[in-house]
C-alpha positions in Angstrom: 94.6 -58.7 14.2 91.6 -56.4 14.5 90.5 -54.4 17.5 87.7 -56.1 19.3 84.7 -54.3 20.7 86.0 -55.0 24.2 89.4 -53.5 23.4 87.7 -50.4 21.7 85.6 -49.8 24.8 88.8 -50.2 27.0 90.5 -47.6 24.8 87.5 -45.3 25.3 87.5 -45.8 29.1 91.2 -45.1 29.4 90.9 -41.9 27.3 87.8 -40.8 29.3 89.7 -41.2 32.6 92.5 -39.0 31.2 90.0 -36.4 29.9 88.3 -36.4 33.3 91.6 -35.9 35.1 92.4 -33.0 32.8 88.8 -31.7 33.1 88.4 -31.5 29.3 85.2 -32.8 27.6 86.2 -34.4 24.3 85.0 -36.5 21.5 86.8 -39.8 21.1 86.7 -42.0 18.0 88.1 -45.6 17.6 88.6 -47.0 14.2 89.5 -50.5 13.0 92.6 -51.0 10.9 90.5 -50.5 7.7 89.3 -47.1 9.0 85.8 -48.1 9.8 84.1 -46.7 13.0 84.4 -49.2 15.8 83.4 -47.0 18.7 82.6 -43.3 19.5 81.7 -41.2 22.5 80.9 -37.6 22.9 81.5 -36.6 26.5 79.0 -34.2 28.1 79.7 -30.6 27.0 82.1 -31.7 24.2 81.9 -29.4 21.2 79.9 -30.8 18.4 82.3 -29.2 15.9 85.1 -31.4 17.1 83.4 -34.7 16.3 84.6 -34.5 12.7 88.1 -33.3 13.9 88.5 -36.5 16.1 87.4 -38.7 13.2 89.8 -37.0 10.8 92.7 -37.3 13.3 92.1 -41.0 13.6 91.6 -41.4 9.8 94.9 -39.5 9.2 96.7 -41.9 11.6 95.2 -44.9 9.9 96.0 -43.8 6.4 99.7 -43.4 7.2 100.1 -45.8 10.1 101.5 -43.2 12.3 100.4 -40.4 14.6 98.5 -37.5 13.0 101.1 -35.2 14.4 103.9 -37.1 12.6 101.9 -36.9 9.4 101.8 -33.1 10.0 105.6 -33.0 9.4 104.9 -33.9 5.7 102.1 -31.3 5.4 104.3 -28.3 6.1 105.1 -26.0 3.1 108.8 -26.7 3.5 108.4 -30.5 3.4 107.9 -31.0 -0.3 104.5 -32.6 0.1 102.6 -29.4 0.6 99.0 -29.8 -0.5 98.9 -33.4 0.8 96.4 -32.3 3.4 93.8 -31.9 0.6 93.9 -35.6 -0.3 91.9 -38.5 1.1 89.0 -36.3 2.0 91.2 -34.1 4.1 94.1 -34.8 6.5 94.8 -33.3 9.9 98.4 -33.0 10.8 98.3 -32.2 14.5 98.3 -34.2 17.6 95.3 -36.3 18.8 95.3 -39.2 16.3 97.3 -42.4 17.2 97.6 -46.1 16.3 96.5 -48.5 19.0 99.1 -51.2 19.4 99.0 -54.7 20.9 102.1 -56.8 20.8 103.8 -54.3 18.5 100.9 -54.7 16.0 98.5 -52.0 15.0 95.0 -53.2 15.9 93.1 -49.8 15.5 93.3 -46.1 15.7 92.1 -43.5 18.2 91.3 -39.8 17.5 90.5 -37.2 20.1 89.3 -33.6 19.8 87.8 -31.0 22.1 90.7 -29.7 24.2 93.9 -27.9 23.4 96.2 -29.9 21.1 98.5 -31.1 23.9 95.4 -32.2 26.0 94.1 -34.1 23.0 97.4 -35.8 22.5 97.6 -36.8 26.2 94.0 -38.2 26.0 94.7 -40.2 22.8 98.0 -41.5 24.3 96.0 -42.8 27.3 93.5 -44.5 25.0 96.1 -46.1 22.8 97.7 -48.0 25.6 95.9 -51.3 25.8 
């Protein structure tokens, strides 16, 4: 099952509501299961430099079918896979990239950047709950 445009827009809206509640302007990316851009929004005053970070967080989650933060555990120098972050055009191993699930199936991925890492994580979590 693939994320629909309506579902992608719903994910964006849920994430925006959380970002507004936290008073954090962010960039939000929604990818389909193949990693192609489905939807994107740059909130007013969100940093331009964090657009690519949001995309890379979502892409990292997509490539490994887990949160970008969980992938980060494999990127630590002590994990034995050190250097992995240099593959696939670059991986980001910190919070803000999550799978979007429906009926326990991954239908897409969300990436958020622009706030502190914990804020990005909370905003992505809100957008991943369809």
